[in-house]
N, C-alpha and C positions, 0 to 999 in steps of 0.2 A: 504493500500500500504506500509506504514512504517513497519507494523508488518510483512508483507511478506518479505520485504527487510532485516529486522533484522534476520528473520529465514534463509534466503539464505546466509547471511554473516556468521551465525553460522555454516552452512554446510561447509564453506571454512576452518574450523579448522580441517584440515586433513593432513596426511603426504605429500601428493603431493604438497600442498602449501608451506610447509617447504622446500621441494626439490627445487622448483622453486625459492624461496627466496635465498637459498644457491647458486644456479647457478648464479643468478644475482649479488650477493654480491662478489663472487669469480671473476667473469669476470670483474666487475667494479674495483675491487682492482688491478687486473693485468693491466687493461687499465690505471689507474692512475699512477701506477709504471712506465709503459712504456712511458707515456707522460712526466713524470718528468725526466726519464733517457734520453729521447730524447732532452728535454730542456737543460739539463746539457751539453750534447754533442754539441748541437747547440751553446750554450753560449761559449764554448771553441773554436769552429770554427769561430764564429764571432770575438772573441778577437784576434785570430791569423791571421785573414784575411788580415788586412792592411800590416803586414810584409811580408806575403806570396805573396800578389799581387804586392807589391813594388819590391820584388826580381824577380817575374815573369815578370814584365814590363821591366826589364833591360836585359833580355836574348833575344835569337832568337829562332825561330821555323822553322822547315823544312817542306815544302809543297811538296808532291809528293813522289814517291818511287824510288829515285835515287840509283844507285849501283856504286861500284868502277869502273866497266868498262864503265858505262854510267851515269856519275854524272850530266849530263845536264837535266835529267828527274826530278831533285829535285830543289827546290828554297828555299833559306834561307831568312826569313823575320825578321827584327829587330824591337823590340818594341820601340816606341817613335819616329821612323822615319816616315816622311810623304811619302806616296805612292800615285800615281795617282788614282783618284776615279775610281772604277770598276776593278782595277788591282787585280791579284791573292792575293797578300799580303794584300791589303786594305780589300778585302772581308774576308780573313781568320782572320785577326786581329780584325775586327769588330765583326765577329761571335763569336770569343773566348771571347771578352770583354762582349758581350751581355749574353753569357752563364754564365760567372763568376758573372755578376750582378744578374741574375736570381737565381743562386745557393745561393748567399749571402742573397738574399731576402727570400728564403725559410728557411734558417737558422734563420734569424731574426724572421720570422713568428712563427717558432717552439719555439723559446725562449720566445717570447711574449705570446704565448698561454700557455706555462708552467707557466709563471709568473701570468697570469690571473687566472689559475686554482689553484693557491696557496691561493686564496681568498675564504672564506667560501661561499660567494654569487656567485662569479664568477665560482666556480666549478659546479654550476648548469648547465652550458653549457655542460660539460662532462657527467653529469647525464642524461640530456635530450638526448644526442647523443647515449649513451649506451642503454637506454630503447626504443628509436625509431629505433634502428638498426634492422637488420635481426634477431639478437639474441632476442631482445625484442619482436619482432613479434612472434617468435616461442614460447617464454615463455607464452605469452598471449594465443596463440593457445592451448598450453598444459593445461593451466588453464581452458580454456573454454571446452576443451575435457573432462576433469575430472569432472568439475562442472555441465555442461549442458548435454553433451553426456552421462555422467554416469547415468543420470536419466533413460535412456532407457536400458543401459547395466545392471543396477541393478534392473530394473523393478519397479522403484519407481515413474515413471511419472504419473501413475494413482492417486497415493496418493497426488502428488503436485496439480493436477487438481481438486481433491476432495475438497481441502482447498480453491482453487481459480478457480472456473469454467471458468472464463474469460481467454481464451487462449492468446489473445493479451497482457493482463496485466501480465500474467505469464511469457511470453517471455521477456517483457520489464524489469520485475524485475530481471530475470536471467542476461540479458545484463548489467543492472545497477550494479549488485553485482560483475560481472567480472570486470567492469570498476573501481569500488571502490577498489577492491583488487589490481588492477594494479596501482592505485594511491598510495595505501599503499606501494607497492613495490618501486615506484618512491621516496617516502619520505624516506624509509629505506636506499636506495642506496645513496640518497643525504646526509643523516646524516653520512653514512660511509665515503663518499668522503670528507665531511667537516672535519672529523677527519684526513684523509690523508692530506688534505690541510694544516691544522694546523701543523701537524708533519713536512711536507716538508718545510713549511715557516720557522719553527724554526730551523731546522737542515740542510736544503739545499736550502737556499733562492736563487731565480733566479731574477735578476733585469730586467727591461724592457730595450730594446735597445735604444740608443741615437736617438732622433728625431722621435721616433715611435709615432703615434697618440694614444692618451689616450682612452682606451676602458672602458666605464663605467661598473662597476661591476653589475649594474642592468641588464645588458645583460644576465647574468646567470639566473636571475628570469624570463626574457622574454622567454628564451629557455625552462625553466620548464613549464611555462604556455602553450607554444605551444605543448610540449610533452604531456601534459594532454589531449589536444584535439586529438592528434594522437592516444593516447592510447584508447580514446573513440571509434575511428574508428576501431582500432584493436579488441576491445571488441565486436563491432557489427559484424565484419567479423567472429570472432571466434564463437559467439553465433549462427549466421546464418548457418555456416557450420555444427555446432553440431546438430542444429535442422533438417537440411536437411539430414545429414548422419545418425542421430539417433543412436549413439553409440560412445564409447570412441575410438575404433580403427579407425572407419571411419572418425571421427573428426580429429584425428591425421594425417591420410593419406591425407585428403583433405586440412588440414592446411599446411602441408609440401609442398604439390603440389602447393598450391596457392602462398606460399612464394617464393620457388625456381623457380617455373614455370614462374611466372610473372617477376621475376628478370631476368631470362634467356631470356624471350621474349623481354623485353625492351633492353637488352644488345646486343643480336645477331640479332634481327630484328628491326632495329632502326625505320623503318617506322611505326611499331606497338607499339612503346614505350608508346604511349598515353594510351594503355590498361593496363599498369603496374602501380599498386598503388605505387610501390617504387619510381616511377618518381615524383609523387605528394608529397610524404613524403619528398623527397629530396628538391623539390622546396620550400615547406613550411618551412622546418627546416633550410635550408642551410644558408641563409643570416644572421641568428642570431648567428651563430657560430663565436667565436673570430678569427678563422683562415679562415673564409669564407668557401666556398663549396669545398668538395673534399680533404681537407687537413688533416682530422682526419681519420687515417687508421682504427680505430675501428668502424667507421660509415660505415658499409659494403656497403651500397647502395649509398653513397654520391657522388662517382665519376663516376657513371654509365651513367648519362643522361645529364650532363651539367647544366648550371645555368638557372633557370626559375624564373619568378617573383613570389613573395610570394603569391600574390592574386590568381594567377593561381593555385598554389599548394593548397590553401585553398578551392577554388571552386572544384578542383578535389577530395579532401578528402570528402567534403560534398556530392558530387555526389555518391562516392563509399559507404559512410555510408547510404545514402537513398536507393540505389539499394540493398545493402545487407539486410537492414531492411525489404524492401518490399518482397524480395525472402524468407527470413526466416519467416516473418509473414504469407505470403500466404501458404507456405508449412505446417506450424504448424496449420494454421487455417482449412485447408481442408483435411489433411492427418489423417490416423488412429493413435490412441494414441500408441498402441503397435506394434512393428515391426512384 
C-alpha cells in the first residue's frame, strides 16, 4: 500500500499540479491583501465613530416627504429629546440608533479579524477559509480530474490495475494521494499567508478594538484541522466523480456541476438545502472563524444557508464522504476497465 501511494504521489509531479498551486497561492494572496485593507478601513471608521455619532446625536432628522406647499407631511425629530413610546420619532430614532450600532459592530469585527490574521497561527483561519471555499473545491476537482480521470483518458488504467489487481485498494490509494496533495496545498498556502502576516504586522499593525473578547490564536490551528477533514471529503467526491465519468473532461464537467449545482440548489430552493454539501461545509467550518459565519467575503459559501451546529455539519460531511465512496467503489468494482 505504501509503495503504491508513493508511486501515485510521484505521478502528481506534473504541470497541472503546479497550475493548481499557483491559482491557490494567487487567490490567497489577494484574499489576505483585501482582508488587511478592509481592516485598515474599519480601524479608521471605528476611530472616527465617536465624533461622528456625537455630532449626529445633536442634529435633527426629517421623517416623511414634506414639500413647500404641504410641509405638514414631514416631521422633524431631534436627537436627545424624549418622545412618547410608539410615536413616529421614537421609532425612527430607535431604528437609526440600532442601525448605527450594528454598523459599528461590523467595523469592529472586521478590524479584529484583520488583527487576528496578522498572527502566524491565527492566519490559519484565513487559510482554512480559502481552501474550503468554492475555489478550493474546484481546485481539488481539477486535481482529481487530472490525476484519476487521466488514467482513462491516457489509457493507463490497465497498467495501474496490473500492478495492483485489487480495485478497491487502487481507488483508495488514488483518493488518498489526492487528499495528501490537497494537504500539501493547504500547508503551502498557510506558509504564504504566514509571510503576509509577518509583513503586515511589521508594516501595518492593526490593534484589537477596546473591550473586544480575546480570541485565542489556537483558533487558527483549529480551522486548519477542520479544513483537513473537509479536504478529505473533497478528495472523495473528486475521486468518485472521476471514477464514474472515467475521463478528464467528464470529471471536470461533473465536478463543476456538483459545485455550482448544489450551491444553487441550496440557495434558491431552501427546502432542499439539506442536499447541498456546501451547507454542511458551512456548518462545520463556520463557528471556528474569528468573524463567525458569513463575515468572510472570500468564503463563497459561508452566507448561503445560515448558522448550523458544528456537529450537524460534521455528520453531514461524513454522510457525503461515505455515499461518494460507496458510489465510486461500486462503479469501479463492477464496470469495465476501458471506456
